[in-house]
C-alpha atoms as one frame of an Amber mdcrd trajectory, in Angstrom:
protein
 -33.385  -4.502  -8.311 -30.538  -6.947  -7.715 -31.332  -9.986  -5.620 -29.490
  -9.835  -2.269 -28.638 -13.510  -2.761 -26.775 -12.872  -6.032 -23.423 -11.965
  -4.501 -21.414 -11.660  -7.716 -23.866  -9.076  -9.090 -23.680  -7.164  -5.826
 -19.881  -7.069  -5.971 -19.962  -5.902  -9.589 -22.414  -3.153  -8.698 -20.176
  -2.015  -5.840 -17.223  -1.871  -8.228 -19.239   0.434 -10.457 -20.151   2.598
  -7.462 -16.499   2.906  -6.488 -15.722   4.316  -9.934 -18.669   6.709  -9.917
 -17.879   8.131  -6.476 -14.292   8.053  -5.262 -13.829   6.550  -1.787 -12.006
   9.655  -0.493 -15.297  11.561  -0.463 -16.268   9.749   2.738 -13.064  10.528
   4.634 -13.211  14.148   3.479 -16.813  14.676   4.567 -16.090  13.035   7.929
 -13.194  15.469   8.516 -15.012  17.914  10.771 -11.906  20.028  11.330 -11.529
  20.560   7.598 -15.232  21.403   7.219 -15.162  23.935  10.044 -12.071  25.612
   8.621 -13.761  26.109   5.268 -16.918  27.432   6.946 -14.988  30.054   8.948
 -13.041  31.194   5.895 -16.210  31.450   3.795 -18.042  33.398   6.484 -15.196
  35.911   6.682 -15.049  36.331   2.922 -18.801  36.802   2.452 -18.989  39.324
   5.300 -16.104  41.204   3.642 -18.212  41.704   0.499 -17.250  38.678  -1.604
 -20.899  37.722  -1.948 -21.152  36.259  -5.468 -19.723  32.759  -5.529 -18.661
  29.984  -7.879 -18.114  26.569  -6.280 -15.763  24.614  -8.572 -15.980  20.836
  -8.255 -18.871  21.057  -5.820 -19.096  17.321  -5.054 -21.933  16.970  -2.561
 -22.453  20.757  -2.511 -21.254  21.257   1.045 -19.176  24.378   0.272 -22.107
  25.927  -1.582 -24.298  25.293   1.454 -21.728  27.071   3.610 -21.850  30.066
   1.260 -25.640  30.025   1.436 -25.574  29.941   5.235 -23.072  32.828   5.252
 -25.490  35.019   3.271 -24.008  35.005  -0.236 -26.354  36.626  -2.748 -25.561
  34.581  -5.837 -24.138  31.054  -5.792 -23.311  28.826  -8.746 -21.977  25.294
  -8.266 -20.574  23.027 -10.976 -19.288  19.475 -11.223 -18.241  17.401 -14.221
 -19.324  14.094 -12.672 -22.906  13.081 -13.379 -23.050  10.943 -10.237 -21.859
  13.811  -8.019 -24.187  16.256  -9.779 -27.123  13.984  -8.886 -25.957  13.720
  -5.272 -25.560  17.504  -5.009 -29.015  18.031  -6.519 -30.577  15.906  -3.767
 -28.425  17.470  -1.038 -29.350  21.048  -2.017 -33.026  20.120  -2.067 -32.897
  18.421   1.329 -31.218  21.479   2.841 -33.659  23.986   1.361 -31.152  25.676
  -0.933 -32.145  24.369  -4.350 -33.753  27.670  -5.389 -30.858  29.849  -4.209
 -27.992  27.775  -5.641 -27.622  27.214  -9.388 -26.230  23.724 -10.034 -24.527
  22.963 -13.355 -23.333  19.637 -14.742 -20.203  21.081 -16.330 -16.499  21.418
 -15.744 -15.604  24.943 -14.733 -13.411  25.312 -17.811 -16.577  24.929 -19.941
 -18.418  27.796 -18.174 -18.844  31.156 -19.815 -20.299  34.552 -18.954 -23.200
  35.257 -19.478 -24.372  31.807 -20.681 -23.679  30.034 -17.372 -22.931  32.938
 -15.018 -24.727  36.300 -15.147 -21.437  38.056 -14.430 -17.972  37.412 -13.096
 -17.963  36.289  -9.468 -16.157  37.861  -6.531 -15.356  34.565  -4.819 -14.315
  31.100  -5.998 -14.397  28.248  -3.480 -12.887  24.871  -4.314 -11.343  21.794
  -2.797  -9.921  20.161  -5.907  -6.615  19.011  -4.397  -5.048  15.598  -4.209
  -2.248  14.478  -1.885   0.335  16.121  -4.154  -1.706  19.377  -4.301  -1.661
  19.718  -8.091  -3.035  16.366  -9.266  -6.606  17.532  -9.900  -5.530  20.278
 -12.344  -5.933  23.142  -9.905  -3.409  25.371 -11.735  -5.050  25.236 -15.178
  -8.470  25.480 -13.522  -7.502  28.669 -11.707  -5.870  30.154 -14.802  -9.135
  29.718 -16.710 -11.166  31.073 -13.792  -9.073  34.228 -13.461  -9.194  34.861
 -17.194 -12.894  34.187 -17.646 -14.919  33.848 -14.450 -13.472  35.875 -11.535
 -14.021  39.597 -11.159 -10.997  41.799 -11.790 -12.673  45.105 -10.901 -13.118
  44.921  -8.020 -10.595  42.106  -7.679 -12.070  38.831  -6.551 -10.462  36.171
  -4.410 -10.158  32.405  -4.074 -10.624  30.076  -1.105  -8.049  28.671  -0.626
  -5.802  31.573  -1.523  -2.584  29.527  -1.668  -0.498  26.646  -0.383   2.959
  25.820   0.960   4.511  22.504  -0.039   7.025  20.611   2.140   9.398  17.752
   1.411  11.697  15.404   3.310  13.563  12.145   2.733  12.245   9.055   4.485
  13.172   5.451   5.093  10.243   3.046   4.929  10.369  -0.689   4.354   6.742
  -0.814   3.188   7.428   1.735   0.443  10.725   0.060  -0.467   9.071  -3.324
  -0.918   6.653  -1.828  -3.445   9.211   0.254  -5.329  11.911  -2.151  -6.479
  13.126  -5.724  -6.376  15.029  -6.147  -3.125  16.583  -9.576  -3.460  19.171
 -10.705  -6.025  18.460 -14.346  -5.274  15.425 -16.481  -4.457  15.493 -20.201
  -3.850  17.003 -21.866  -6.928  16.788 -18.555  -8.777  19.337 -15.901  -9.744
  17.824 -12.429 -10.127  21.071 -10.475  -9.982  20.681  -9.575 -13.642  17.207
  -8.172 -13.120  16.295  -4.604 -12.243  12.604  -4.546 -11.399  11.058  -1.150
 -10.704   7.679   0.305  -9.954   6.036   2.360 -12.666   5.422   5.069 -10.051
   7.699   7.988 -10.886   8.610   6.598 -14.298   5.453   7.475 -16.223   3.756
  10.860 -16.484   0.390   9.316 -15.642   1.676   8.232 -12.219   4.398  10.622
 -11.020   3.800   9.683  -7.371   1.779   7.407  -5.172  -0.004   8.258  -1.930
   0.285   6.830   1.557  -1.126   7.636   4.953   2.255   7.706   6.659   0.629
   7.764  10.085  -0.835   4.345   9.281   1.814   2.766   7.084   2.756  -0.784
   8.165   6.054  -0.894  10.009   6.252   2.884  10.361   8.763   5.190   8.729
  11.756   7.326   9.662  12.487  10.853   8.576  16.174  10.983   7.623  16.499
  14.628   6.552  15.338  18.048   7.563  11.823  19.072   6.557  12.182  21.743
   3.903   9.770  24.172   2.349   9.776  23.201  -1.315   7.538  25.855  -2.852
   4.716  28.308  -2.314   1.890  28.987  -4.726  -0.764  31.678  -4.764  -4.114
  30.825  -6.356  -4.884  34.552  -6.492  -1.953  35.490  -8.732  -2.598  34.820
 -12.423   0.967  35.625 -13.510   2.410  33.156 -11.020  -0.045  30.443 -12.055
   0.807  30.918 -15.724   4.517  30.712 -14.992   3.878  27.437 -13.156   1.994
  25.924 -16.050   4.625  26.914 -18.619   7.191  24.915 -16.684   9.130  25.499
 -13.475  11.839  23.697 -11.550  12.517  23.729  -7.821  15.931  22.599  -6.618
  15.904  21.673  -2.950  18.872  20.427  -0.953  18.005  18.243   2.017  20.430
  17.605   4.862  20.689  14.089   6.241  20.249  14.006  10.017  19.979  10.287
  10.594  21.759   7.374   8.925  19.612   5.006   6.942  18.405   4.164   3.466
  16.485   6.782   1.510  13.461   5.051   0.030  11.321   8.004  -0.961  10.671
  11.700  -0.734   7.489  12.502   1.157   5.572  15.610   0.117   2.624  17.314
   1.790   1.223  20.825   2.021  -0.422  23.483   4.122  -3.580  24.796   2.477
  -4.057  28.492   3.255  -7.767  29.257   3.100  -7.015  32.905   3.852  -4.302
  34.849   5.656  -5.220  33.354   9.049  -6.837  29.936   8.456  -4.652  27.015
   7.342  -5.360  23.306   6.936  -2.303  21.069   7.429  -1.965  17.746   5.606
   1.187  16.421   7.303   1.217  12.869   8.626   0.609  14.028  12.205  -2.269
  16.373  11.330  -4.973  13.674  11.353  -6.526  15.224   8.259  -8.371  13.432
   5.476  -5.404  13.828   3.114  -2.677  11.283   2.579   0.886  12.259   1.678
   2.444  12.155  -1.800   5.281   9.628  -2.062   8.012   9.889  -4.705  10.077
   6.651  -4.637  13.658   7.690  -5.289  14.848   4.489  -6.932  11.995   4.408
  -9.427  13.276   7.469 -11.273  16.207   5.912 -13.105  16.611   2.385 -11.770
  19.756   3.189  -9.803  19.214   1.232  -6.599  22.826   1.687  -5.552  24.081
   4.426  -3.221  20.839   5.104  -1.391  22.387   4.471   1.984  23.159   7.778
   3.685  24.861   8.948   6.836  24.571  12.111   8.861  25.754  15.257   7.058
  25.227  13.760   3.613  22.941  15.834   1.386  20.122  14.999  -0.993  19.934
  17.285  -3.993  16.428  17.092  -5.430  14.757  18.716  -8.399  10.991  18.873
  -8.826   9.362  19.983 -12.049   5.858  21.283 -12.742   4.411  21.718 -16.195
   0.916  21.368 -17.681  -0.604  20.249 -14.353   2.020  17.536 -13.867   4.182
  17.661 -10.727   7.066  15.212 -10.702  10.487  14.455  -9.263  13.142  14.709
 -11.963  16.325  14.350  -9.939  17.488  13.006  -6.597  21.238  12.774  -6.061
  23.130  11.983  -2.892  26.075  14.250  -2.144  28.167  12.256   0.274  30.110
  13.727   3.154  33.618  12.361   3.560  33.421   8.849   4.927  35.256   5.518
   4.775  34.459   2.716   2.359  31.378   0.895   3.660  31.225  -2.031   1.265
  31.600  -4.530   4.073  30.150  -2.348   6.814  26.436  -2.184   7.678  24.539
   0.995   8.216  24.394   1.587  11.965  21.786   3.891  13.432  23.509   5.274
  16.540  21.228   7.541  18.590  22.332  11.160  18.350  23.149  12.863  21.613
  22.332  16.322  20.284  18.875  17.810  20.169  17.097  18.284  16.828  17.489
  22.053  17.218  21.238  21.848  17.760  21.571  19.345  14.949  19.683  21.690
  12.665  22.031  24.554  13.515  25.013  22.331  12.766  23.613  21.382   9.380
  22.072  24.642   8.260  23.600  27.446  10.280  21.782  29.773  12.664  19.799
  31.606  10.000  18.616  28.670   7.902  15.388  29.760   6.244  13.918  26.294
   5.813  14.430  25.385   9.445  12.870  28.637  10.545   9.886  28.106   8.278
   9.430  24.605   9.565   9.582  25.681  13.187   6.912  28.264  12.502   4.632
  25.500  11.268   5.248  23.398  14.335   7.072  20.577  12.556   9.852  18.684
  14.233  11.644  15.388  13.968   9.658  14.196  16.965   6.419  14.916  15.146
   7.244  12.673  12.232   9.693   9.988  13.397   7.021   7.307  13.416   7.965
   3.743  14.179   5.917   2.775  17.176   2.805   0.614  17.037   0.454   1.631
  14.295   3.111   3.780  12.666   2.510   6.652  15.024   5.023   8.222  17.356
   4.890   7.826  21.107   3.191  11.142  21.732   0.149  10.036  19.725  -2.415
   7.333  20.252  -1.615   3.761  19.273  -3.948   1.217  17.692  -2.796  -1.228
  20.302  -4.399   0.951  22.974  -7.749   0.892  21.203  -7.788  -2.431  19.427
  -7.351  -5.901  20.849  -5.120  -8.870  20.140  -5.944 -11.568  17.655  -3.542
 -14.119  19.102  -5.636 -17.072  17.923  -5.366 -16.342  14.225  -2.419 -18.612
  13.421  -1.259 -21.988  14.581   2.361 -21.177  13.764   3.478 -18.191  15.801
   6.708 -16.834  17.157   7.172 -13.848  19.452   8.870 -10.775  18.027  12.165
 -10.235  19.759  15.516  -8.595  19.196  18.049 -11.299  18.769  21.257 -12.250
  16.994  21.255 -14.498  13.987  23.298 -17.575  14.717  25.721 -19.250  12.334
  23.368 -22.239  12.119  20.483 -20.019  11.066  22.615 -18.299   8.445  23.693
 -21.694   7.095  20.068 -22.820   7.006  19.061 -19.700   5.105  21.858 -20.235
   2.586  20.843 -23.894   2.194  17.171 -23.112   1.531  18.261 -20.403  -0.906
  20.310 -22.930  -2.875  23.627 -21.135  -2.212  27.012 -22.435  -1.208  27.808
 -20.287   1.829  30.902 -20.166   3.997  29.929 -18.510   7.276  32.164 -17.291
  10.042  31.661 -15.042  13.042  34.028 -12.415  14.378  34.189  -9.210  16.404
  34.610  -5.811  14.821  34.968  -2.251  15.913  32.837  -1.068  13.011  29.668
  -2.071  14.846  28.416  -0.173  17.853  29.840  -1.647  21.085  31.884  -4.193
  19.136  28.947  -6.398  18.190  29.352  -9.634  16.290  29.654  -9.706  12.512
  28.643 -12.622  10.356  30.533 -13.139   7.098  28.889 -14.534   3.983  31.010
 -16.116   1.294  28.614 -16.980  -1.514  30.018 -19.445  -3.982  33.567 -19.972
  -5.048  35.589 -16.828  -5.572  32.934 -14.531  -4.178  33.715 -11.419  -2.229
  33.016 -11.777   1.486  30.380  -9.409   2.811  30.255  -8.695   6.516  26.945
  -7.917   8.164  26.346  -6.899  11.728  24.015  -9.567  13.058  22.604  -7.440
  15.865  21.863  -4.551  13.500  20.139  -6.745  10.922  18.365  -9.265  13.111
  15.473  -7.455  14.714  13.243 -10.275  13.546  12.638 -13.960  13.952  13.513
 -17.193  12.283  10.596 -19.308  11.156  10.695 -22.482   9.111  14.268 -22.004
   7.862  13.548 -18.462   6.719  15.680 -15.769   8.303  13.946 -12.417   8.578
  15.364  -9.080   9.598  14.171  -5.629  10.509  16.677  -2.901   9.701  14.839
  -0.097  11.479  16.458   1.165  14.636  13.184   0.781  16.508  10.880  -2.231
  16.460   7.440  -1.715  14.938   4.886  -4.149  16.233   1.118  -4.003  16.684
  -0.829  -6.117  19.130  -2.776  -8.200  16.627  -1.156 -11.566  17.052   2.224
 -13.040  17.800   2.778 -14.093  14.207   2.644 -10.463  13.082   6.355  -9.948
  12.553   7.813  -6.975  10.692  10.148  -8.308   8.043  12.994  -6.893   6.012
  15.917  -8.751   4.572  18.258  -5.879   3.844  19.656  -6.559   0.423  19.837
  -4.237  -2.527  20.864  -5.599  -5.860  23.942  -3.648  -6.757  27.309  -2.370
  -5.642  28.231  -1.628  -2.059  24.694  -2.198  -0.787  24.586  -5.793  -1.962
  24.152  -8.410   0.748  24.492 -11.332  -1.663  26.690 -11.146  -4.769  25.446
 -13.533  -7.439  27.343 -11.905 -10.290  29.750 -14.844 -10.620  27.194 -17.654
 -10.361  27.427 -19.952 -13.347  24.306 -20.715 -15.356  23.720 -22.918 -18.327
  23.132 -20.596 -21.282  20.657 -22.901 -23.007  19.441 -20.247 -25.403  20.808
 -17.300 -27.333  18.791 -15.054 -25.057  20.565 -16.528 -22.058  23.947 -15.945
 -23.672  23.052 -12.309 -24.263  21.899 -11.972 -20.656  25.192 -13.423 -19.444
  27.043 -10.845 -21.560  24.838  -8.082 -20.195  25.565  -9.169 -16.644  29.281
  -9.288 -17.312  29.098  -5.692 -18.513  26.980  -4.745 -15.466  23.908  -4.243
 -17.620  20.607  -5.462 -16.262  17.304  -6.550 -17.626  14.933  -3.767 -16.584
  11.305  -4.551 -15.903   8.830  -1.791 -15.048   5.604  -3.048 -13.541   2.894
  -2.249 -11.004   3.785  -1.834  -7.354   1.566  -4.748  -6.369   3.642  -7.122
  -8.530   6.911  -5.968  -6.990   5.508  -6.330  -3.491   4.445  -9.881  -4.337
   7.901 -10.841  -5.597   9.500  -9.308  -2.508   7.347 -11.557  -0.296  10.174
 -14.034   0.222   8.541 -15.639   3.245   5.631 -16.701   1.017   8.014 -17.815
  -1.705   9.922 -19.893   0.821   6.703 -21.564   1.994   5.666 -22.297  -1.587
   9.071 -23.736  -2.467   9.197 -26.012   0.576   5.740 -27.381  -0.170   6.641
 -27.958  -3.839   9.919 -29.643  -2.898   8.140 -32.054  -0.547   5.501 -32.827
  -3.161   8.194 -33.366  -5.801   9.978 -35.877  -3.555   6.746 -37.821  -3.143
   6.068 -37.760  -6.878   9.593 -38.887  -7.744   9.366 -41.743  -5.254   6.471
 -43.163  -7.246   7.667 -45.556  -9.988   4.821 -44.465 -12.282   5.956 -40.850
 -12.555   9.029 -40.103 -14.653   8.140 -36.561 -15.675   6.804 -34.553 -12.705
   4.489 -31.793 -13.921   2.719 -28.796 -12.439  -0.111 -26.514 -13.541   0.407
 -23.135 -11.865  -2.363 -20.519 -12.123  -1.644 -16.988 -10.961  -2.512 -13.466
 -12.141   0.642 -12.159 -10.465   4.111 -11.725 -11.909   5.537 -14.803 -10.200
   8.802 -16.662 -10.706   7.582 -19.776  -8.879   7.105 -21.659 -12.151  10.749
 -21.057 -13.036  11.777 -22.143  -9.551   9.742 -25.331 -10.016  11.637 -26.048
 -13.239  14.943 -25.559 -11.420  13.773 -27.950  -8.664  13.311 -30.757 -11.167
   9.792 -30.524 -12.561   9.998 -31.649 -16.177   6.854 -29.848 -17.302   5.659
 -26.513 -15.945   2.483 -24.978 -17.369   1.986 -21.480 -16.057  -1.204 -19.503
 -16.677  -0.824 -15.782 -16.032  -1.350 -12.368 -17.579   0.216 -11.886 -21.004
   1.894  -8.682 -19.835   4.205 -10.817 -17.673   5.412 -13.078 -20.496   8.486
 -11.084 -21.527   9.866 -10.838 -17.991   9.251 -14.544 -17.364  10.963 -15.562
 -20.616  14.020 -13.466 -19.819  14.358 -14.648 -16.212  13.966 -18.254 -17.362
  16.710 -17.731 -19.942  18.940 -16.023 -17.396  18.631 -19.085 -15.158  19.363
 -21.592 -17.897  15.940 -23.223 -18.089  15.806 -25.745 -20.901  13.588 -24.980
 -23.838  10.179 -26.632 -23.670  10.099 -27.157 -19.908   8.019 -24.051 -19.167
   4.851 -23.265 -21.100   3.202 -19.866 -20.664  -0.416 -19.222 -21.520  -3.031
 -16.628 -20.771  -5.557 -17.371 -18.068  -8.351 -16.981 -20.614  -6.943 -19.996
 -22.503  -7.204 -22.382 -19.560 -10.614 -23.686 -20.587  -9.042 -25.270 -23.685
  -6.175 -26.876 -21.787  -5.736 -30.616 -22.377  -3.359 -31.601 -19.598  -2.966
 -33.938 -16.650  -0.568 -32.527 -14.067   0.827 -33.994 -10.869   0.182 -30.685
  -9.086  -2.560 -28.118  -9.586  -1.546 -24.887  -7.875  -3.877 -21.852  -7.858
  -3.388 -18.414  -6.300  -6.902 -17.660  -5.040  -6.497 -14.616  -2.756  -5.853
 -11.159  -4.205  -3.384  -8.779  -2.501  -6.359  -6.646  -1.381  -7.363  -9.426
   1.018 -10.409 -10.835  -0.787 -10.828 -13.875  -2.988 -10.120 -13.378  -6.658
 -13.441 -13.454  -8.503 -14.289 -16.980  -9.679 -10.996 -18.211  -8.200 -12.503
 -21.084  -6.214 -14.714 -22.222  -9.072 -11.725 -22.218 -11.422  -9.620 -24.058
  -8.838 -12.223 -26.806  -8.514 -12.632 -27.045 -12.288  -8.919 -27.613 -12.866
  -8.684 -30.109 -10.027 -11.422 -32.174 -11.648 -10.207 -31.827 -15.247  -6.418
 -31.395 -15.054  -5.203 -33.249 -11.942  -3.510 -36.590 -12.482  -4.517 -39.556
 -10.277  -2.979 -39.285  -6.803  -1.949 -35.718  -7.613  -1.402 -32.826  -5.217
  -3.619 -29.763  -4.809  -2.319 -26.376  -3.619  -4.088 -25.160  -1.605  -5.603
 -28.444  -0.539  -7.663 -26.809   2.159  -8.906 -23.253   2.671 -10.172 -21.824
   5.926 -11.882 -18.436   6.166 -11.372 -16.759   9.548 -13.201 -13.677  10.808
 -13.415 -11.242  13.687 -16.177  -8.805  14.607 -14.817  -5.392  15.507 -15.880
  -1.881  16.407 -13.857   0.752  14.567 -14.816   4.383  14.141 -11.786   4.833
  11.884 -13.007   2.146   9.504 -16.518   3.591   9.492 -15.177   7.029   8.547
 -13.429   5.499   5.543 -16.526   3.715   4.237 -19.474   6.072   4.764 -20.465
   9.447   6.197 -21.166   8.637   9.816 -23.793  11.347  10.418 -24.682  14.979
  10.029 -22.505  16.204  12.892 -19.282  15.914  10.885 -20.911  17.777   7.980
 -21.952  20.613  10.319 -25.615  19.531  10.429 -26.073  19.656   6.677 -28.091
  16.681   5.463 -25.582  14.888   3.257 -25.031  11.403   4.670 -28.195   9.741
   3.392 -27.465  10.782  -0.190 -23.755  10.045  -0.482 -24.071   6.796   1.487
 -26.096   5.356  -1.369 -22.655   4.708  -2.873 -21.353   2.998   0.253 -19.712
  -0.367  -0.386 -20.383  -3.350   1.829 -16.998  -4.877   1.053 -14.026  -2.797
   2.126 -10.629  -3.976   0.900  -6.969  -3.283   1.700  -7.375  -3.122   5.466
  -4.264  -3.520   7.595  -5.098  -4.765  11.067  -1.612  -3.889  12.275  -2.388
  -0.177  11.969  -6.179   0.035  12.235  -7.756   1.452  15.384 -10.387  -1.041
  16.489 -11.915  -2.828  19.453 -12.339  -6.563  19.398 -15.928  -7.661  20.094
 -15.626 -11.432  19.581 -13.038 -14.133  19.389 -11.878 -15.355  15.993 -14.571
 -17.317  14.139 -14.060 -19.963  11.491 -16.492 -18.783   8.829 -15.867 -21.528
   6.282 -13.679 -24.569   5.710 -13.243 -25.839   2.153 -11.554 -29.178   1.385
 -10.177 -29.217  -2.163  -7.910 -32.246  -1.755 -10.824 -34.684  -1.726 -13.121
 -32.930  -4.154 -15.069 -34.638  -6.915 -17.641 -33.754  -9.549 -20.362 -34.623
  -7.056 -18.986 -32.639  -4.108 -17.669 -29.622  -6.037 -20.904 -27.603  -6.303
 -21.725 -28.321  -2.672 -18.648 -26.659  -1.187 -18.828 -23.710  -3.582 -22.397
 -22.742  -2.671 -22.112 -22.135   1.047 -24.994 -21.092   3.300 -24.377 -21.840
   6.968 -24.892 -20.289  10.383 -22.082 -19.575  12.798 -22.317 -18.438  16.408
 -19.808 -16.888  18.777 -19.809 -15.263  22.168 -19.498 -11.505  22.498 -16.529
 -10.622  24.723 -16.984  -6.825  24.984 -19.746  -4.247  24.835 -19.901  -2.195
  21.671 -21.402  -1.452  18.270 -20.518  -3.836  15.454 -18.785  -1.958  12.648
 -17.531  -4.801  10.497 -16.440  -8.372  10.185 -12.768  -8.407   9.193 -11.748
 -11.652   7.510  -8.650 -13.406   6.200  -7.607 -16.824   4.914  -5.532 -19.807
   5.936  -4.349 -21.845   2.957  -3.112 -25.308   3.856  -0.550 -26.481   1.286
   0.434 -29.628   3.144   0.484 -30.873   6.725   3.556 -28.748   7.503   2.786
 -25.561   5.555  -0.035 -23.139   6.348  -0.091 -19.767   4.600  -1.957 -17.150
   6.639  -2.943 -13.910   4.913  -3.088 -12.181   8.309   0.647 -12.723   8.771
   2.250  -9.278   8.453   5.300 -10.807   6.789   3.171 -11.418   3.723   2.066
  -8.934   1.071  -1.648  -9.427   1.704  -3.992  -6.980   3.360  -7.279  -7.946
   4.972 -10.860  -7.346   3.841 -14.003  -6.479   5.769 -17.736  -6.818   5.371
 -19.277  -3.643   6.729 -22.361  -4.106   8.901 -24.743  -1.403   7.707 -27.463
  -2.080  10.273 -26.838  -0.846  13.810 -26.130  -3.702  16.193 -25.173  -2.911
  19.771 -23.953  -6.009  21.582 -23.128  -6.774  25.183 -20.616  -9.040  26.789
 -21.962 -12.555  27.217 -24.406 -12.441  24.326 -24.274 -15.052  21.599 -23.898
 -13.529  18.169 -25.460 -15.622  15.406 -24.439 -14.931  11.814 -25.351 -16.363
   8.433 -22.371 -16.970   6.159 -22.879 -17.203   2.404 -20.356 -17.832  -0.360
 -21.125 -17.860  -4.074 -18.840 -17.326  -7.065 -15.954 -16.752  -4.644 -17.910
 -13.856  -3.108 -18.368 -13.835   0.663 -21.250 -12.305   2.583 -22.216 -12.275
   6.241 -25.552 -11.309   7.781 -25.825 -10.640  11.500 -28.927 -12.136  13.054
 -30.450 -10.783  16.256 -28.004 -11.332  19.146 -29.223 -13.885  21.655 -28.959
 -13.461  25.413 -26.941 -15.889  27.487 -27.535 -16.540  31.206 -30.191 -13.869
  31.393 -27.943 -11.068  30.048
């Protein structure tokens, strides 16, 4: 038994639980519509004589229980996971079906007749489907079942009997920011010779990622028609074998709206039988997410992904040996003028989607007809309103409440034009020599103003339409834009600003052209990189999506650079410091150390993951960093570091929204051992902020909420053993929730004045906090985030939607119903950078 006060052990145990039982089990079991559909289909099949059953991948055993309730005579269930086998064993016993259902701890492909089954079965039931339909090896599983386990005389059947897969092209800033490097220049840094791509779509192990498009931050836009990509029958052995040997599907998509194609979205309809279908589209509110194939990740060609109406996307998907991947996505352009200096303008179309479809496809277009039969339309999926859902659906803003107190530095979101002064300020902070002028043009809708950038001597001028690109705000010298034709904004705080600086790296889509910037080729590697750039070759780096999203967080990078620049000025003003130095500790692929060297730091020691070393060496060479200025070492080697630095800078918060394990302890250690006298600490102060909420949506993602969703089968108490108290990667901009309290300061840690004596005290926190309840409800969770104070002018807030961070939550397992006016008392504990909160009994105020 683990002590409840040993928080690090608890977190490690929860990590193990998350690997034993995938988190999607909870959402799936809470999907009552899905459960009822399976029950109806099973009842029909059993009554039709399919009364001997094999449940493949039984999980908790819920489908086997449905077969038992329907009157099946012989039921066998199997699962390859030991953890799920144990859960199913308990579930079958609790529901009185342990004697009637044979449970096997085996994969179905290891079953044989008569060793495991007395005879071939008439019915197979399964729900082994991921967001891309094929990812859980359903094709090879069904091939084996038809050859070895399913009756052929009389012919058996499978639930589900088949599926229809759909595809469309979408524009989505959130997906774009995780798929490729968006900016050819950061402050003091030239990245024009770098092509950085996500590994998604480039490796067989990860042919696609998944997203809940109905909840994606900033929303998304469907740019093409929705086409039927393929159909598959799980009852046809010949068809399944032809799939597994290798098949291609060529699908041409017709562009209906101008924009930038960031990905192909794929989903499916699961046909349980000839009358019952489960839809997994973004508007279906099902437990499934959608499969996302980033288009630029396939071959690194980030150019020419801007499209206009009547262009076409020619796509090729390939399936072989249970692997479903995108192999080709080409844009076939309609005739149009050169758009090198012209922005993409999204002019609302006066024609209806139906008329537009007829113009693009003709009256008898099969794909359009098939889509209309399924009830899909552009209106169903054009999601850019609050919470990434379209206007005909509910919005998180209507359920949740504002968190307007969460940041001291806020600006309202507004549509506005970017002034010449702001453009000059952006160029100045980016370290570029910009010549800016404003003029009128007929290229923009209603003759809006254009702003011209002339970057460096001899550079080509690029015109951008300020009104089209400036749906954003300016904050602390950082210009931000939103290129979507509708604003996406959730009511969680005024600082929550959707951000997108529209700048691809190559060709006509380039906002900034750094190809003629001069650098000092200090090394042979730099000389080679200069030659590569001259021949339009780029250094290609393939890495995880989380690293790309971090690098694309230019608002954070701007804050970091400003704080470092101010600290450097103070250090240089001191007569005792001739060689400013910095110790920078980060697990991320970060170029901040190189930027620090370009600012004027004479010694930069950067501790990071070894897998980032090659990219960092090449970018440093590309930017002419002198040999010996930057030292790279693994984070595991920090304990042996003999160094006194003017700045100790640690990245302590992971992208998931929680503290990196041991991050605070390591930060304190290096402040005490590696910080020079009168040195600077980043962050110098850390505040933990929290908010108690009620959220049924969040509860459904973290545990089975009761037996009603599982059709009165007793499942919740057994699967909820694997429930995690800490839930990560929450996005408050899209979550449906109700606010029960005001924002609470849970902890405040001062690192700037730390010493050997005070270090242990601030790292072992055990305090009580109280706050007034502002609304009646049931406490679901405490959502928390961080404010990192770098200096008196720079506060980094992980709740700010411009940043790459998500939020984390501590789920409240006990049931607490609170009323307005009560005082909620909580105990806050922090150990080993692990946070825990216990709710004490609410106290009444003024007799309430």
